[in-house]
N, C-alpha and C positions, 0 to 999 in steps of 0.2 A: 400725320394726326397725331394729337396731342396723346401722349403717353397712357394717360386714364381711361382714354376712350378705345384703345386698341383693344381688339379681340380676345388676345394672349400678349405673353410678352415674348419679344423675338429671342431668337436663338442666339448662342455666343457667336455661332458661326455667322448669322447675318449681322450682326454687330460688327464683326471682321470684315465684312463683304462692303458693309455700308462705310467703313472706315478707309478702306481700300481704294473705294469708288471716288474718294475726296483727295486722293493722293495722285500727283501727276505720271507716276510711274509704278502703277498699282500692278502690272503684271509681272516686274521684276521680283515680287515676293513668291510668286510660284518657281522663278528661276532659282531662287534661294533654297525653297524646298527641294527643288530635285538637286541640286549639288549636295544639299546634306545627304538627300537619299542614297545617290550614286556612289558618293564617298564613302558613306558606312555599308554600304553593301561590299565595295571594292575591298574595304579592310575586313569585313567579315569573311568574305570567301577567300582573302589572302592569307588570313590566319589557318582556316580550314584545310584548305586545299594547296598552300604553297604560293609563292607568289610568280606563278606562270601568269603572264600578261593574256594569252589568248585564253585563258580558262576562268581569269578575275575581272580584268578590264570590262569586257563586253556584256557579261551579265549585268554588273553595275550601271554600265551609261545605259542600258535598257532598262532594268527593273527602277531606275531612279526616278522614272517617268511616274511608277504607281503612287509616289509619295506625294504628289501634289493633285493627279489626274481627277480623282473624286470630288474634290472642292473645289477645283477648276470647272468641272462640270456643271455642279450646282450653281454656281457663281454666274456661267453663262447662260443657263436655262432662267434663271432669276431675270437677268438683262433682258432677254428675249421676251418673258412673260411682261415684264412691264412695257416693251415697245408695242406689244400686240393689244396690251389693253388701254393704251392710250389712241390706238387707232380703232380700236371696238367703241369707245365712249360715245361715239356719235349716234350710234345704235343701242346703245344700253337703255333699256326702259325703266330703271330705278331712279331713287333719288343718287346727289353727290354723295351723302353719305354711306349709302348701301355700295356705290360703286368703290368708294373708298377702303371700304371694308373688305369688299372683294377681291379687289386689286392684294391687299396686305396678305389676306389667305392664299392667295395663289403664290405668292413671291417670298413667303416668310414660314421657317418652321417653328412650330411651338417650343418654347424654351425647356420646359421640365421633359416633354416626350423625347426631345433631339438630344439632351444632355443623356438622360438616362439610357438610351440606345447607344449613344456614341461610345459612353464608357464601358458599358457591357460589352459591345462590339472589340472594344480595344484590349480588354481583359482577355477575352476567349482567343483572338486572332494571335495577340502578344503572348499570353500563357502557352499557345500552340506552339510558337515559333521557338519558346523558351525551354520547353520539355519535350516535345517531340522532335527529334533530329530530320525525318522525312518530310516534314511538314515545309521548312525552309532549304531542305536539301544542305542542313549545315551538321556536320558530326560532334565538331568542337563546341564545348559547353562555354567556353569565351566569347567564341565568335557567337554562338548562339545569343547569348547575353547581350551583346553589341547590337545584334541585327532585331533583337525583339521588339523594341520600342519603335522603330522603323516599320517593322512587319503590322504591329499594332494600329500605330497611326496612320498607316495607308489603308489598310484593309477595311478599320472600323466605317469609312465613308461607304463601303458597299451597302450595308444594310441603311445607311442613313439615305443614300441614293436612291434605293428602292422606297423608302417611305416619303420621302419628298416628291419623286415623282409621280408616284401612286394619289397621292393628295393632290398634286398639281393635275393631273389627267381626269379626276373626279370632278375637281372645282372649275376647270376649263367645260367641261361639258355643262356643268351647272350655269355658267357665266353665259354661253352661249343661248342657253334656253330662257336666258333674261333680255335677250337682244332680239330687234324686229329685224324680218327678213325682208330685204328689196331687190329682187333679182337683177334689177338695173344698176345697181349698187353694193356689189357683193365684197367691196376691197376690205370694209373693217372686218369683215370675218376671216379673210386670209391671213391676218396676223398671226391666228393660233395656230393655223397649217404650220408657220415657221417653229412655232415652240415644240409641237407633237415631233415635227422632223429632227428637231434637234436633239430631242430627248432619243429618239430613234438613233440618232448619229451617234450620241455617247455610249449605247451599247453596241455599236458597230466598231468604235474607236477601242473599246474596252477589248473586244474579241480581235481587232487587228494588233493590238499591244500585246495580246497574248500570245499570238501566233508567233510575232517576234521575239517574246522572251522565251518561249519553248525552243523555238530555234537557237537562240543564245544559249541555251542551257544544255540542250540535247544534239545539237549540230542536225545531221542527217534523219534521226528519229524522233523528229518533233512531233509529228503527226499523230497524237497517241488517239486513244478511244476517248478521253477527257477531252482534248482540242476537237473531236469531231463532233462529239453531243453539245459542247458549248458553242460550236458553229451554228448548229439548228436552234439552241435554245435562244441565242441573241439574235440570230435574224426573226425569229418569231415574236421576240419581245419587241424589237426594232417596229414590225409590221403592225402588232397591235397598238402599241405606244402610239403609233402615226395616225392610226385609221378610227380606232375604236372611239375616241372622245367625239371624234367630227360626223358621227354616225347620224346622230340625232338632227344635227343641223343639216344635214345631207337629205335627211327626209323630209325637214320644212322646206328647203329650196326647192326640192321636187314637187312638193304638193303646191308652191305658191308659182311654180313653172307652168303646171298643168292648170292652175285657174287663169293665169295669164293667155296661155294656150287656148282654153276655152271661151275667155271674153273676145280674143282677137278672131274666133272661129264665128261667134254670134255677130261680131259687127261685120265679117265678111259676108256672111248669109243675108243681114238686112240690106246691106249696099249691093248685093247682088240681084234682091229682089224688086229693088228700088230702080238698077239700071233697066231689067227687064220691062216695068212699068212704065219709064220715060223712053225707051226704046218704041213699044208700041205706040205712046202717045204722039212719038214723032219729034219731042222734046231733044234734039243732038245736042245743043250746048249742056242742059243738065247731064244728058247721058256721057259727055265726055269728062265732065267734072267729077262724076262719079267713077268713071272708069280710072280716073289719077286718084282717087281714094282708094280704090280696089288694089291698085297697083302698090301704095303705101302701105296697105294692111297685110298684103302678101309678104313684103319686105320685112315687116316688123315680126309676123310669123316667121318667119326665117331666123331672124335674129333671135327670138326666142325659144326656138326650138335649139339653138347652136349653144345655149348657155350650159355650161357642166353644172349639174347638182352639187357635185362635192364642192366643198369649201376651200381649194386650193387653187392657187396658180399653176400653169403648166410647167413652170421654170422650177417651183418647188417639187412637184410630184417627178420631174425628170431628175435632179439632184439627188432626191430620197433614192430612187430607184438604181442611180448609178452608184450611189454610195453601199446600196445592198449587195449588188453584183460584183463589187470589188472581192472581198473576202470568199463569197461563192466560187468567183472565178479562179482564186488562188487554191481554193480547196480541190476544185476539179482538176486544175493542172497537175496539182501534187499528187493526187490518185493516178492520173494519168502516166505522169513520170515514173511511179512507182509500178506500175504495169508493165512498163517496156524497159525499165533499167535493171 
């Protein structure tokens, strides 16, 4: 879209993502962020706790992932959103201009809001890492000064990720309402379930990384009350993100399915009546033709009844619940081990 016709100016992050998409090795930039974050953490922990490899290198290797995770998550969600909207175009009822504007809103953050939110979050989290030793688990003022910019840069994506995904999920629900529902052609609707599933995956990945981070810092005493609460919250957020935006479409598919079943039942009743009439008249040829029609209608009814009203494929649903089950299984196993050891 021409920049003058955009609903709002894109954020710096969206401009960077678009620039990265044009580069042949775009994922290497996230590796660079990881290396910077890991090395900074190792240096800060080394200054603060002494250069004991077991207590410094492992937290650095793990915590380096926080440096790029939020940005990579937003980038991946946006790419999945664009793919979903392309699949959805064939059933979108609006004009091309409306479609392009909607895609832009879904995959782009407003420049001013995103910028203010990121700067404020950077200042808050970086300031806490600098001024509060317990926040980053670092006592040395020098080490905190080294670590604070990385903490601010990493954690500033948390509010940004929440802001963007909430806007996205509301926008998906809005866009789905503008689409037509054909129960025999639901594939265009399934793309958005991949987006909402990916949003849920992001919260679960954050939860899993938090597990590993706590383990790396605390060894055997990592399943704290905060981690347990985080497990419940992240799981609920993943479920809500996956299901909530699709509920309206689920109701529309269910209504269209009920209409199709009612239409099918009406045809069956009319064919049944005609069959009895032809049988009584002794028209066996016509009766046999109607019998074939009845068989087709019954098979059609079975096909309609088997259509799921939820706008996702079985593979997407299976993968999502497998992802949810992994951190919950870790949580349960740890509690069992604690009870017997």
